[in-house]
Structure formats: structure tokens, C-alpha cells
N, CA and C atoms of all chains as a GROMACS GRO file, in nm:
protein
  609
    1MET      N    1  10.379  13.354  10.546
    1MET     CA    2  10.351  13.395  10.407
    1MET      C    3  10.327  13.546  10.404
    2PRO      N    4  10.376  13.608  10.296
    2PRO     CA    5  10.367  13.754  10.291
    2PRO      C    6  10.222  13.801  10.275
    3THR      N    7  10.198  13.923  10.323
    3THR     CA    8  10.064  13.983  10.306
    3THR      C    9  10.077  14.104  10.215
    4PRO      N   10   9.966  14.146  10.155
    4PRO     CA   11   9.972  14.265  10.069
    4PRO      C   12  10.027  14.387  10.145
    5GLU      N   13   9.988  14.398  10.273
    5GLU     CA   14  10.032  14.513  10.353
    5GLU      C   15  10.185  14.510  10.368
    6GLU      N   16  10.238  14.390  10.393
    6GLU     CA   17  10.384  14.377  10.410
    6GLU      C   18  10.455  14.414  10.280
    7LEU      N   19  10.404  14.368  10.169
    7LEU     CA   20  10.467  14.399  10.040
    7LEU      C   21  10.462  14.550  10.015
    8GLN      N   22  10.346  14.609  10.046
    8GLN     CA   23  10.332  14.754  10.028
    8GLN      C   24  10.435  14.829  10.110
    9THR      N   25  10.447  14.794  10.237
    9THR     CA   26  10.542  14.860  10.326
    9THR      C   27  10.684  14.846  10.275
   10ARG      N   28  10.720  14.725  10.235
   10ARG     CA   29  10.859  14.700  10.190
   10ARG      C   30  10.889  14.778  10.062
   11ILE      N   31  10.792  14.788   9.971
   11ILE     CA   32  10.813  14.864   9.847
   11ILE      C   33  10.830  15.012   9.882
   12GLU      N   34  10.740  15.063   9.967
   12GLU     CA   35  10.742  15.207   9.998
   12GLU      C   36  10.866  15.245  10.077
   13GLU      N   37  10.919  15.151  10.156
   13GLU     CA   38  11.042  15.181  10.233
   13GLU      C   39  11.165  15.173  10.144
   14ALA      N   40  11.160  15.087  10.043
   14ALA     CA   41  11.282  15.062   9.964
   14ALA      C   42  11.297  15.159   9.846
   15ILE      N   43  11.184  15.205   9.790
   15ILE     CA   44  11.192  15.289   9.670
   15ILE      C   45  11.152  15.431   9.708
   16PRO      N   46  11.243  15.527   9.691
   16PRO     CA   47  11.220  15.665   9.737
   16PRO      C   48  11.088  15.723   9.684
   17GLY      N   49  11.006  15.775   9.775
   17GLY     CA   50  10.884  15.844   9.736
   17GLY      C   51  10.777  15.755   9.676
   18ALA      N   52  10.794  15.622   9.693
   18ALA     CA   53  10.699  15.529   9.628
   18ALA      C   54  10.565  15.526   9.700
   19LYS      N   55  10.460  15.513   9.619
   19LYS     CA   56  10.326  15.489   9.672
   19LYS      C   57  10.284  15.355   9.607
   20ALA      N   58  10.246  15.258   9.689
   20ALA     CA   59  10.213  15.126   9.634
   20ALA      C   60  10.074  15.082   9.678
   21VAL      N   61  10.003  15.018   9.585
   21VAL     CA   62   9.876  14.953   9.617
   21VAL      C   63   9.895  14.806   9.581
   22VAL      N   64   9.882  14.717   9.680
   22VAL     CA   65   9.910  14.576   9.657
   22VAL      C   66   9.785  14.493   9.688
   23ILE      N   67   9.751  14.401   9.599
   23ILE     CA   68   9.638  14.312   9.627
   23ILE      C   69   9.682  14.168   9.609
   24ASP      N   70   9.618  14.081   9.687
   24ASP     CA   71   9.637  13.936   9.674
   24ASP      C   72   9.537  13.891   9.567
   25THR      N   73   9.590  13.844   9.453
   25THR     CA   74   9.498  13.820   9.340
   25THR      C   75   9.428  13.684   9.348
   26THR      N   76   9.476  13.596   9.437
   26THR     CA   77   9.413  13.464   9.442
   26THR      C   78   9.364  13.426   9.582
   27GLY      N   79   9.401  13.509   9.682
   27GLY     CA   80   9.359  13.476   9.818
   27GLY      C   81   9.447  13.370   9.882
   28THR      N   82   9.558  13.335   9.810
   28THR     CA   83   9.646  13.230   9.865
   28THR      C   84   9.777  13.289   9.916
   29GLN      N   85   9.783  13.424   9.925
   29GLN     CA   86   9.902  13.494   9.978
   29GLN      C   87  10.030  13.454   9.906
   30ASP      N   88  10.020  13.431   9.774
   30ASP     CA   89  10.144  13.408   9.698
   30ASP      C   90  10.135  13.458   9.554
   31HIS      N   91  10.016  13.509   9.516
   31HIS     CA   92  10.000  13.574   9.385
   31HIS      C   93   9.954  13.716   9.413
   32PHE      N   94  10.037  13.815   9.376
   32PHE     CA   95  10.005  13.954   9.410
   32PHE      C   96  10.008  14.041   9.285
   33ARG      N   97   9.936  14.153   9.295
   33ARG     CA   98   9.942  14.256   9.192
   33ARG      C   99   9.975  14.385   9.264
   34ALA      N  100  10.078  14.456   9.215
   34ALA     CA  101  10.118  14.584   9.277
   34ALA      C  102  10.116  14.694   9.174
   35GLU      N  103  10.053  14.805   9.211
   35GLU     CA  104  10.058  14.926   9.127
   35GLU      C  105  10.143  15.026   9.205
   36VAL      N  106  10.254  15.068   9.146
   36VAL     CA  107  10.352  15.148   9.218
   36VAL      C  108  10.383  15.275   9.140
   37SER      N  109  10.378  15.389   9.209
   37SER     CA  110  10.421  15.513   9.145
   37SER      C  111  10.534  15.571   9.230
   38SER      N  112  10.630  15.633   9.164
   38SER     CA  113  10.743  15.690   9.237
   38SER      C  114  10.819  15.786   9.145
   39PRO      N  115  10.871  15.894   9.202
   39PRO     CA  116  10.957  15.982   9.122
   39PRO      C  117  11.084  15.910   9.076
   40ALA      N  118  11.118  15.803   9.150
   40ALA     CA  119  11.240  15.728   9.115
   40ALA      C  120  11.228  15.659   8.979
   41PHE      N  121  11.104  15.647   8.928
   41PHE     CA  122  11.085  15.581   8.798
   41PHE      C  123  11.103  15.677   8.681
   42THR      N  124  11.109  15.805   8.711
   42THR     CA  125  11.117  15.904   8.604
   42THR      C  126  11.237  15.876   8.513
   43GLY      N  127  11.209  15.871   8.382
   43GLY     CA  128  11.317  15.850   8.285
   43GLY      C  129  11.360  15.706   8.269
   44LEU      N  130  11.298  15.615   8.346
   44LEU     CA  131  11.338  15.474   8.334
   44LEU      C  132  11.244  15.399   8.240
   45SER      N  133  11.297  15.299   8.172
   45SER     CA  134  11.213  15.215   8.087
   45SER      C  135  11.121  15.133   8.178
   46ARG      N  136  11.014  15.076   8.118
   46ARG     CA  137  10.925  14.991   8.199
   46ARG      C  138  11.005  14.880   8.268
   47ILE      N  139  11.093  14.816   8.191
   47ILE     CA  140  11.171  14.705   8.247
   47ILE      C  141  11.252  14.754   8.368
   48ALA      N  142  11.316  14.869   8.355
   48ALA     CA  143  11.398  14.920   8.466
   48ALA      C  144  11.309  14.952   8.586
   49GLN      N  145  11.191  15.007   8.560
   49GLN     CA  146  11.099  15.036   8.670
   49GLN      C  147  11.059  14.905   8.741
   50HIS      N  148  11.022  14.805   8.660
   50HIS     CA  149  10.979  14.679   8.722
   50HIS      C  150  11.095  14.613   8.798
   51ARG      N  151  11.216  14.623   8.741
   51ARG     CA  152  11.333  14.563   8.810
   51ARG      C  153  11.351  14.624   8.949
   52LEU      N  154  11.329  14.758   8.958
   52LEU     CA  155  11.344  14.824   9.089
   52LEU      C  156  11.251  14.760   9.192
   53VAL      N  157  11.130  14.727   9.147
   53VAL     CA  158  11.033  14.668   9.241
   53VAL      C  159  11.072  14.523   9.270
   54TYR      N  160  11.103  14.447   9.167
   54TYR     CA  161  11.142  14.306   9.189
   54TYR      C  162  11.264  14.298   9.280
   55ASP      N  163  11.358  14.393   9.264
   55ASP     CA  164  11.481  14.387   9.345
   55ASP      C  165  11.453  14.402   9.494
   56VAL      N  166  11.338  14.461   9.529
   56VAL     CA  167  11.304  14.478   9.671
   56VAL      C  168  11.290  14.340   9.736
   57PHE      N  169  11.248  14.240   9.656
   57PHE     CA  170  11.216  14.109   9.714
   57PHE      C  171  11.317  14.000   9.679
   58GLY      N  172  11.410  14.032   9.592
   58GLY     CA  173  11.517  13.937   9.561
   58GLY      C  174  11.462  13.801   9.522
   59ASP      N  175  11.519  13.695   9.581
   59ASP     CA  176  11.479  13.562   9.535
   59ASP      C  177  11.351  13.511   9.602
   60GLU      N  178  11.282  13.601   9.675
   60GLU     CA  179  11.148  13.561   9.720
   60GLU      C  180  11.054  13.552   9.599
   61ILE      N  181  11.092  13.629   9.493
   61ILE     CA  182  11.010  13.625   9.370
   61ILE      C  183  11.029  13.487   9.306
   62GLY      N  184  10.920  13.418   9.288
   62GLY     CA  185  10.930  13.281   9.236
   62GLY      C  186  10.933  13.181   9.350
   63GLY      N  187  10.956  13.234   9.473
   63GLY     CA  188  10.952  13.146   9.591
   63GLY      C  189  10.825  13.175   9.669
   64ALA      N  190  10.840  13.241   9.788
   64ALA     CA  191  10.722  13.272   9.870
   64ALA      C  192  10.625  13.361   9.792
   65ILE      N  193  10.683  13.446   9.708
   65ILE     CA  194  10.599  13.532   9.621
   65ILE      C  195  10.597  13.465   9.484
   66HIS      N  196  10.497  13.377   9.463
   66HIS     CA  197  10.496  13.298   9.339
   66HIS      C  198  10.482  13.388   9.217
   67ALA      N  199  10.398  13.490   9.231
   67ALA     CA  200  10.379  13.581   9.117
   67ALA      C  201  10.356  13.721   9.170
   68LEU      N  202  10.421  13.819   9.107
   68LEU     CA  203  10.399  13.960   9.142
   68LEU      C  204  10.381  14.036   9.012
   69SER      N  205  10.256  14.059   8.980
   69SER     CA  206  10.223  14.133   8.858
   69SER      C  207  10.238  14.282   8.888
   70LEU      N  208  10.292  14.358   8.794
   70LEU     CA  209  10.326  14.498   8.824
   70LEU      C  210  10.267  14.596   8.724
   71LYS      N  211  10.233  14.714   8.775
   71LYS     CA  212  10.202  14.831   8.692
   71LYS      C  213  10.278  14.944   8.760
   72THR      N  214  10.367  15.007   8.685
   72THR     CA  215  10.448  15.113   8.749
   72THR      C  216  10.434  15.241   8.668
   73GLU      N  217  10.449  15.356   8.736
   73GLU     CA  218  10.453  15.482   8.663
   73GLU      C  219  10.528  15.587   8.745
   74PRO      N  220  10.597  15.675   8.672
   74PRO     CA  221  10.666  15.784   8.742
   74PRO      C  222  10.562  15.875   8.808
   75SER      N  223  10.600  15.937   8.916
   75SER     CA  224  10.505  16.034   8.979
   75SER      C  225  10.577  16.165   9.007
   76MET      N  226  13.632  12.034   7.114
   76MET     CA  227  13.537  12.141   7.143
   76MET      C  228  13.447  12.090   7.257
   77SER      N  229  13.439  12.166   7.370
   77SER     CA  230  13.361  12.116   7.483
   77SER      C  231  13.213  12.139   7.455
   78GLN      N  232  13.128  12.063   7.520
   78GLN     CA  233  12.983  12.073   7.509
   78GLN      C  234  12.941  12.214   7.550
   79PRO      N  235  12.854  12.285   7.470
   79PRO     CA  236  12.813  12.419   7.512
   79PRO      C  237  12.739  12.413   7.645
   80THR      N  238  12.763  12.509   7.731
   80THR     CA  239  12.692  12.510   7.860
   80THR      C  240  12.546  12.544   7.833
   81LEU      N  241  12.462  12.521   7.935
   81LEU     CA  242  12.320  12.556   7.922
   81LEU      C  243  12.306  12.706   7.897
   82SER      N  244  12.389  12.784   7.964
   82SER     CA  245  12.382  12.929   7.946
   82SER      C  246  12.415  12.965   7.801
   83ASP      N  247  12.516  12.897   7.743
   83ASP     CA  248  12.550  12.922   7.603
   83ASP      C  249  12.434  12.886   7.512
   84GLN      N  250  12.367  12.773   7.543
   84GLN     CA  251  12.254  12.729   7.459
   84GLN      C  252  12.141  12.832   7.466
   85ILE      N  253  12.120  12.888   7.586
   85ILE     CA  254  12.013  12.988   7.600
   85ILE      C  255  12.049  13.113   7.521
   86LYS      N  256  12.175  13.156   7.535
   86LYS     CA  257  12.220  13.276   7.461
   86LYS      C  258  12.202  13.254   7.312
   87SER      N  259  12.241  13.135   7.260
   87SER     CA  260  12.231  13.118   7.114
   87SER      C  261  12.085  13.107   7.072
   88ALA      N  262  12.002  13.050   7.157
   88ALA     CA  263  11.858  13.045   7.122
   88ALA      C  264  11.804  13.187   7.111
   89ILE      N  265  11.848  13.276   7.200
   89ILE     CA  266  11.801  13.416   7.197
   89ILE      C  267  11.855  13.486   7.072
   90GLU      N  268  11.982  13.457   7.039
   90GLU     CA  269  12.042  13.524   6.922
   90GLU      C  270  11.983  13.473   6.791
   91GLN      N  271  11.952  13.341   6.788
   91GLN     CA  272  11.911  13.283   6.660
   91GLN      C  273  11.762  13.299   6.629
   92ASN      N  274  11.686  13.347   6.724
   92ASN     CA  275  11.542  13.361   6.700
   92ASN      C  276  11.501  13.506   6.722
   93GLU      N  277  11.446  13.568   6.616
   93GLU     CA  278  11.413  13.710   6.627
   93GLU      C  279  11.314  13.733   6.742
   94VAL      N  280  11.219  13.640   6.756
   94VAL     CA  281  11.120  13.652   6.865
   94VAL      C  282  11.120  13.517   6.938
   95ILE      N  283  11.152  13.518   7.066
   95ILE     CA  284  11.156  13.392   7.142
   95ILE      C  285  11.095  13.415   7.281
   96LEU      N  286  11.007  13.323   7.317
   96LEU     CA  287  10.937  13.333   7.444
   96LEU      C  288  10.974  13.215   7.532
   97PHE      N  289  11.035  13.244   7.646
   97PHE     CA  290  11.063  13.142   7.747
   97PHE      C  291  10.939  13.140   7.838
   98MET      N  292  10.876  13.024   7.847
   98MET     CA  293  10.747  13.018   7.914
   98MET      C  294  10.731  12.888   7.991
   99LYS      N  295  10.623  12.881   8.069
   99LYS     CA  296  10.589  12.757   8.137
   99LYS      C  297  10.491  12.684   8.046
  100GLY      N  298  10.534  12.566   7.995
  100GLY     CA  299  10.450  12.493   7.902
  100GLY      C  300  10.480  12.536   7.760
  101THR      N  301  10.382  12.514   7.670
  101THR     CA  302  10.399  12.551   7.529
  101THR      C  303  10.281  12.639   7.488
  102PRO      N  304  10.292  12.707   7.373
  102PRO     CA  305  10.179  12.790   7.330
  102PRO      C  306  10.049  12.709   7.320
  103ASP      N  307  10.059  12.583   7.279
  103ASP     CA  308   9.938  12.501   7.269
  103ASP      C  309   9.891  12.454   7.406
  104ALA      N  310   9.987  12.436   7.499
  104ALA     CA  311   9.950  12.384   7.632
  104ALA      C  312  10.025  12.464   7.739
  105PRO      N  313   9.988  12.591   7.754
  105PRO     CA  314  10.056  12.674   7.855
  105PRO      C  315  10.027  12.624   7.996
  106ALA      N  316  10.128  12.634   8.084
  106ALA     CA  317  10.111  12.577   8.218
  106ALA      C  318  10.090  12.686   8.322
  107CYS      N  319  10.072  12.811   8.276
  107CYS     CA  320  10.040  12.918   8.373
  107CYS      C  321   9.972  13.030   8.298
  108GLY      N  322   9.888  13.103   8.370
  108GLY     CA  323   9.807  13.206   8.307
  108GLY      C  324   9.889  13.316   8.243
  109PHE      N  325   9.999  13.354   8.311
  109PHE     CA  326  10.083  13.462   8.256
  109PHE      C  327  10.147  13.416   8.125
  110SER      N  328  10.196  13.290   8.124
  110SER     CA  329  10.257  13.238   8.001
  110SER      C  330  10.151  13.228   7.891
  111ALA      N  331  10.031  13.183   7.928
  111ALA     CA  332   9.923  13.168   7.829
  111ALA      C  333   9.888  13.303   7.768
  112ARG      N  334   9.877  13.405   7.852
  112ARG     CA  335   9.834  13.537   7.801
  112ARG      C  336   9.943  13.596   7.711
  113THR      N  337  10.070  13.576   7.750
  113THR     CA  338  10.179  13.632   7.668
  113THR      C  339  10.186  13.563   7.533
  114ALA      N  340  10.181  13.429   7.534
  114ALA     CA  341  10.186  13.355   7.407
  114ALA      C  342  10.064  13.389   7.322
  115GLY      N  343   9.948  13.400   7.388
  115GLY     CA  344   9.826  13.432   7.316
  115GLY      C  345   9.831  13.569   7.251
  116THR      N  346   9.896  13.664   7.319
  116THR     CA  347   9.908  13.799   7.263
  116THR      C  348   9.991  13.796   7.135
  117LEU      N  349  10.101  13.717   7.136
  117LEU     CA  350  10.184  13.705   7.016
  117LEU      C  351  10.107  13.635   6.905
  118GLU      N  352  10.030  13.530   6.944
  118GLU     CA  353   9.955  13.455   6.844
  118GLU      C  354   9.847  13.542   6.780
  119SER      N  355   9.786  13.627   6.862
  119SER     CA  356   9.677  13.712   6.809
  119SER      C  357   9.731  13.808   6.705
  120MET      N  358   9.861  13.835   6.709
  120MET     CA  359   9.922  13.924   6.610
  120MET      C  360   9.979  13.845   6.492
  121LYS      N  361   9.961  13.713   6.497
  121LYS     CA  362  10.011  13.625   6.390
  121LYS      C  363  10.163  13.644   6.372
  122VAL      N  364  10.232  13.663   6.484
  122VAL     CA  365  10.377  13.680   6.476
  122VAL      C  366  10.442  13.543   6.497
  123PRO      N  367  10.525  13.495   6.404
  123PRO     CA  368  10.594  13.369   6.431
  123PRO      C  369  10.690  13.388   6.548
  124PHE      N  370  10.691  13.292   6.639
  124PHE     CA  371  10.786  13.304   6.750
  124PHE      C  372  10.831  13.166   6.794
  125ALA      N  373  10.954  13.160   6.845
  125ALA     CA  374  11.004  13.036   6.904
  125ALA      C  375  10.961  13.035   7.050
  126SER      N  376  10.941  12.913   7.102
  126SER     CA  377  10.905  12.906   7.244
  126SER      C  378  10.990  12.798   7.311
  127VAL      N  379  11.023  12.824   7.434
  127VAL     CA  380  11.099  12.726   7.512
  127VAL      C  381  11.024  12.702   7.642
  128ASP      N  382  10.994  12.575   7.667
  128ASP     CA  383  10.928  12.539   7.793
  128ASP      C  384  11.035  12.526   7.901
  129ILE      N  385  11.027  12.607   8.005
  129ILE     CA  386  11.134  12.604   8.107
  129ILE      C  387  11.108  12.500   8.214
  130LEU      N  388  10.989  12.439   8.211
  130LEU     CA  389  10.953  12.349   8.321
  130LEU      C  390  11.034  12.220   8.327
  131PRO      N  391  11.066  12.157   8.213
  131PRO     CA  392  11.134  12.027   8.222
  131PRO      C  393  11.267  12.031   8.297
  132ASP      N  394  11.335  12.147   8.296
  132ASP     CA  395  11.467  12.154   8.361
  132ASP      C  396  11.478  12.286   8.438
  133PRO      N  397  11.472  12.278   8.573
  133PRO     CA  398  11.473  12.400   8.654
  133PRO      C  399  11.597  12.486   8.633
  134ARG      N  400  11.703  12.423   8.578
  134ARG     CA  401  11.826  12.504   8.558
  134ARG      C  402  11.805  12.609   8.449
  135ILE      N  403  11.710  12.581   8.354
  135ILE     CA  404  11.687  12.677   8.246
  135ILE      C  405  11.645  12.811   8.307
  136ARG      N  406  11.549  12.803   8.400
  136ARG     CA  407  11.502  12.928   8.460
  136ARG      C  408  11.614  12.999   8.535
  137GLN      N  409  11.695  12.922   8.609
  137GLN     CA  410  11.803  12.985   8.687
  137GLN      C  411  11.903  13.055   8.594
  138GLU      N  412  11.946  12.983   8.490
  138GLU     CA  413  12.046  13.040   8.397
  138GLU      C  414  11.987  13.158   8.322
  139LEU      N  415  11.860  13.144   8.281
  139LEU     CA  416  11.796  13.252   8.206
  139LEU      C  417  11.785  13.378   8.291
  140SER      N  418  11.740  13.363   8.414
  140SER     CA  419  11.722  13.481   8.501
  140SER      C  420  11.856  13.544   8.535
  141ALA      N  421  11.961  13.460   8.542
  141ALA     CA  422  12.095  13.515   8.567
  141ALA      C  423  12.139  13.599   8.446
  142LEU      N  424  12.105  13.550   8.328
  142LEU     CA  425  12.142  13.622   8.205
  142LEU      C  426  12.062  13.752   8.190
  143SER      N  427  11.931  13.742   8.216
  143SER     CA  428  11.841  13.856   8.183
  143SER      C  429  11.821  13.951   8.299
  144ASN      N  430  11.863  13.906   8.418
  144ASN     CA  431  11.837  13.987   8.538
  144ASN      C  432  11.687  14.018   8.549
  145TRP      N  433  11.606  13.911   8.524
  145TRP     CA  434  11.460  13.924   8.534
  145TRP      C  435  11.411  13.799   8.607
  146PRO      N  436  11.340  13.816   8.718
  146PRO     CA  437  11.318  13.700   8.805
  146PRO      C  438  11.200  13.611   8.769
  147THR      N  439  11.110  13.661   8.680
  147THR     CA  440  10.988  13.582   8.661
  147THR      C  441  10.983  13.521   8.522
  148ILE      N  442  10.890  13.430   8.504
  148ILE     CA  443  10.860  13.366   8.376
  148ILE      C  444  10.715  13.398   8.348
  149PRO      N  445  10.677  13.435   8.225
  149PRO     CA  446  10.751  13.424   8.100
  149PRO      C  447  10.848  13.539   8.078
  150GLN      N  448  10.940  13.518   7.982
  150GLN     CA  449  11.029  13.623   7.938
  150GLN      C  450  11.030  13.625   7.785
  151LEU      N  451  11.001  13.744   7.731
  151LEU     CA  452  10.999  13.759   7.584
  151LEU      C  453  11.124  13.836   7.541
  152PHE      N  454  11.191  13.781   7.440
  152PHE     CA  455  11.307  13.848   7.380
  152PHE      C  456  11.274  13.877   7.234
  153VAL      N  457  11.307  13.998   7.191
  153VAL     CA  458  11.291  14.034   7.050
  153VAL      C  459  11.424  14.092   7.003
  154LYS      N  460  11.475  14.035   6.893
  154LYS     CA  461  11.604  14.079   6.838
  154LYS      C  462  11.711  14.081   6.947
  155GLY      N  463  11.711  13.976   7.029
  155GLY     CA  464  11.817  13.959   7.129
  155GLY      C  465  11.800  14.039   7.256
  156GLU      N  466  11.692  14.121   7.262
  156GLU     CA  467  11.673  14.207   7.380
  156GLU      C  468  11.554  14.160   7.462
  157LEU      N  469  11.568  14.165   7.594
  157LEU     CA  470  11.454  14.132   7.680
  157LEU      C  471  11.349  14.242   7.665
  158VAL      N  472  11.227  14.201   7.629
  158VAL     CA  473  11.116  14.297   7.623
  158VAL      C  474  11.048  14.303   7.759
  159GLY      N  475  11.031  14.186   7.819
  159GLY     CA  476  10.973  14.183   7.954
  159GLY      C  477  10.889  14.059   7.974
  160GLY      N  478  10.809  14.064   8.082
  160GLY     CA  479  10.720  13.952   8.112
  160GLY      C  480  10.579  13.984   8.065
  161CYS      N  481  10.481  13.914   8.123
  161CYS     CA  482  10.342  13.928   8.077
  161CYS      C  483  10.293  14.072   8.089
  162ASP      N  484  10.318  14.136   8.204
  162ASP     CA  485  10.266  14.272   8.226
  162ASP      C  486  10.310  14.366   8.117
  163ILE      N  487  10.442  14.364   8.089
  163ILE     CA  488  10.497  14.460   7.993
  163ILE      C  489  10.450  14.426   7.852
  164VAL      N  490  10.449  14.296   7.818
  164VAL     CA  491  10.405  14.257   7.683
  164VAL      C  492  10.260  14.300   7.659
  165VAL      N  493  10.175  14.279   7.759
  165VAL     CA  494  10.033  14.316   7.743
  165VAL      C  495  10.020  14.468   7.736
  166GLU      N  496  10.093  14.541   7.822
  166GLU     CA  497  10.089  14.688   7.820
  166GLU      C  498  10.132  14.740   7.683
  167MET      N  499  10.240  14.681   7.630
  167MET     CA  500  10.292  14.727   7.500
  167MET      C  501  10.196  14.690   7.387
  168ALA      N  502  10.126  14.577   7.401
  168ALA     CA  503  10.028  14.538   7.297
  168ALA      C  504   9.911  14.636   7.300
  169GLU      N  505   9.869  14.675   7.419
  169GLU     CA  506   9.755  14.767   7.431
  169GLU      C  507   9.791  14.906   7.377
  170SER      N  508   9.919  14.945   7.393
  170SER     CA  509   9.958  15.080   7.347
  170SER      C  510  10.002  15.078   7.200
  171GLY      N  511  10.023  14.961   7.143
  171GLY     CA  512  10.067  14.952   7.004
  171GLY      C  513  10.220  14.944   6.992
  172GLU      N  514  10.292  14.962   7.104
  172GLU     CA  515  10.440  14.960   7.099
  172GLU      C  516  10.490  14.823   7.054
  173LEU      N  517  10.423  14.717   7.097
  173LEU     CA  518  10.468  14.582   7.062
  173LEU      C  519  10.452  14.558   6.913
  174GLN      N  520  10.340  14.606   6.859
  174GLN     CA  521  10.316  14.590   6.715
  174GLN      C  522  10.427  14.662   6.637
  175THR      N  523  10.464  14.781   6.684
  175THR     CA  524  10.572  14.856   6.616
  175THR      C  525  10.702  14.778   6.625
  176LEU      N  526  10.732  14.729   6.746
  176LEU     CA  527  10.857  14.654   6.768
  176LEU      C  528  10.862  14.531   6.678
  177LEU      N  529  10.747  14.466   6.658
  177LEU     CA  530  10.743  14.341   6.582
  177LEU      C  531  10.711  14.365   6.434
  178GLY      N  532  10.691  14.494   6.398
  178GLY     CA  533  10.664  14.523   6.258
  178GLY      C  534  10.528  14.472   6.212
  179VAL      N  535  10.431  14.477   6.305
  179VAL     CA  536  10.297  14.428   6.273
  179VAL      C  537  10.205  14.549   6.268
  180GLU      N  538  10.134  14.567   6.155
  180GLU     CA  539  10.046  14.684   6.152
  180GLU      C  540   9.906  14.644   6.194
  181GLY      N  541   9.831  14.745   6.238
  181GLY     CA  542   9.686  14.730   6.248
  181GLY      C  543   9.638  14.636   6.353
  182ALA      N  544   9.729  14.576   6.432
  182ALA     CA  545   9.675  14.483   6.534
  182ALA      C  546   9.672  14.554   6.669
  183GLU      N  547   9.673  14.689   6.664
  183GLU     CA  548   9.680  14.767   6.789
  183GLU      C  549   9.565  14.730   6.881
  184GLY      N  550   9.601  14.720   7.012
  184GLY     CA  551   9.496  14.697   7.111
  184GLY      C  552   9.446  14.555   7.115
  185VAL      N  553   9.503  14.471   7.030
  185VAL     CA  554   9.456  14.331   7.030
  185VAL      C  555   9.526  14.257   7.144
  186VAL      N  556   9.455  14.222   7.247
  186VAL     CA  557   9.517  14.143   7.354
  186VAL      C  558   9.440  14.012   7.362
  187ALA      N  559   9.516  13.903   7.356
  187ALA     CA  560   9.452  13.771   7.338
  187ALA      C  561   9.381  13.727   7.465
  188ASP      N  562   9.281  13.643   7.440
  188ASP     CA  563   9.240  13.562   7.554
  188ASP      C  564   9.308  13.428   7.531
  189GLU      N  565   9.282  13.335   7.615
  189GLU     CA  566   9.364  13.213   7.610
  189GLU      C  567   9.331  13.125   7.489
  190SER      N  568   9.227  13.158   7.415
  190SER     CA  569   9.179  13.055   7.318
  190SER      C  570   9.234  13.076   7.178
  191SER      N  571   9.349  13.145   7.161
  191SER     CA  572   9.397  13.174   7.023
  191SER      C  573   9.449  13.047   6.958
  192ASP      N  574   9.468  13.052   6.821
  192ASP     CA  575   9.517  12.931   6.752
  192ASP      C  576   9.669  12.918   6.771
  193PRO      N  577   9.727  12.800   6.740
  193PRO     CA  578   9.868  12.776   6.775
  193PRO      C  579   9.964  12.861   6.692
  194ALA      N  580  10.085  12.881   6.742
  194ALA     CA  581  10.186  12.963   6.673
  194ALA      C  582  10.237  12.887   6.552
  195PRO      N  583  10.262  12.959   6.440
  195PRO     CA  584  10.310  12.891   6.320
  195PRO      C  585  10.450  12.834   6.339
  196LEU      N  586  10.534  12.896   6.423
  196LEU     CA  587  10.671  12.848   6.440
  196LEU      C  588  10.690  12.809   6.585
  197GLN      N  589  10.731  12.685   6.607
  197GLN     CA  590  10.754  12.646   6.746
  197GLN      C  591  10.880  12.561   6.752
  198ILE      N  592  10.967  12.598   6.841
  198ILE     CA  593  11.082  12.510   6.861
  198ILE      C  594  11.060  12.451   6.999
  199GLU      N  595  10.998  12.333   6.998
  199GLU     CA  596  10.961  12.275   7.127
  199GLU      C  597  11.086  12.244   7.209
  200ASN      N  598  11.104  12.316   7.318
  200ASN     CA  599  11.212  12.284   7.411
  200ASN      C  600  11.342  12.254   7.337
  201ARG      N  601  11.382  12.349   7.250
  201ARG     CA  602  11.501  12.325   7.164
  201ARG      C  603  11.624  12.300   7.248
  202LEU      N  604  11.614  12.327   7.379
  202LEU     CA  605  11.735  12.311   7.461
  202LEU      C  606  11.738  12.171   7.520
  203GLY      N  607  11.645  12.082   7.479
  203GLY     CA  608  11.630  11.948   7.540
  203GLY      C  609  11.751  11.860   7.520
   0.00000   0.00000   0.00000
């Protein structure tokens, strides 16, 4: 099962210049909250920003990662 | 005329309803916290909206996510466009953007808790 640290690393490796803070919101290693900032979000709509993060995990979202709540902002 | 595919039914539900929320459960009986908070936010603004429970048929979620390129549930559509899931709907409600999008004045910053009253318009699982 994924850990917050693993999710953080994968986000920061996949999205240029990203800084991510990830927490397990239920302690069951399948509901997470990530706050992500990156220059790559500049000029993108919220939906486009969130898609960039969701795309890092593909179909794990809804699977091993039951929920990934997001807050994103350009940096 | 062949039977419309599930994807066609989802597309027409999105086109025919100005505000439609694909969720787990119903506004009266949401089956997940994110769905409950999103439906509650719309209810707190007294905005009529259609709702579709995706739980009875797992294909709904697959077809919907293929259409919207959005992996999670709930999904809110307004005027045929994906607005987003719970995070974005709540963020937009807090900033007032959602009220503007929905043509609702004065409800800025109103974010529901789970105990709001039921939605005036409900199309229970219209894709059943």
C-alpha cells in the first residue's frame, strides 16, 4: 500500500519543480490529501492542475489510492 | 434505431441538465464524504441539480471518467462542462466563483456541512 512519502516522491519526480506535502487522512494508507505547488501549474485552470497530479498515478486513483484530495497552486 | 450506449446516455444526461452531479449515493443518502460535501454545497446554495448515483453500475464510472478524463467521483458538470470534484467545488464555493457560475448571489463562502435539506430536483439514477 502506498505511503505519503512515496506519493510525495512520485509527484515531485513527475511534475517539474513540484513541491508536495502529502498526508494520510484516515491512517488506512488509501485516503490521502496532497498540497502541491509547481511552476508547471502557471496559467493552468484548477482542473488542469489537478489532472497533472492525478495523471502521475493513473488508474491507481480509485484503486490502491481510494481518494486523493488535492490543493494545487502555481509557484 | 439501436439502443443508445451507456456513454451516449451519460452525454445526454450532461447536455440535458444545466447542473448535474455524478456521485456515490444520492443527495439524501450520500455514500461517501466527498459526494456528501459536494451535494451539500449545491444544496446550501438552493441550486436545483440533477444527480446520478454511480454505485449501482460500475460501468457508469468507467464511461464517465473516459468521457471527462477525471478519475475520481464526485464529478460536477455545469452547462455541459466539467467543473471538477469535491476539492474544486468547495474551493470555488469559498471564493464565490461557483456562485457566479451558477448565477447565485449572496451565498458566497457558504460551504455545507452534511446536514443540508434535500435538493429540489433529483433525477434518481436516470440512467437505470
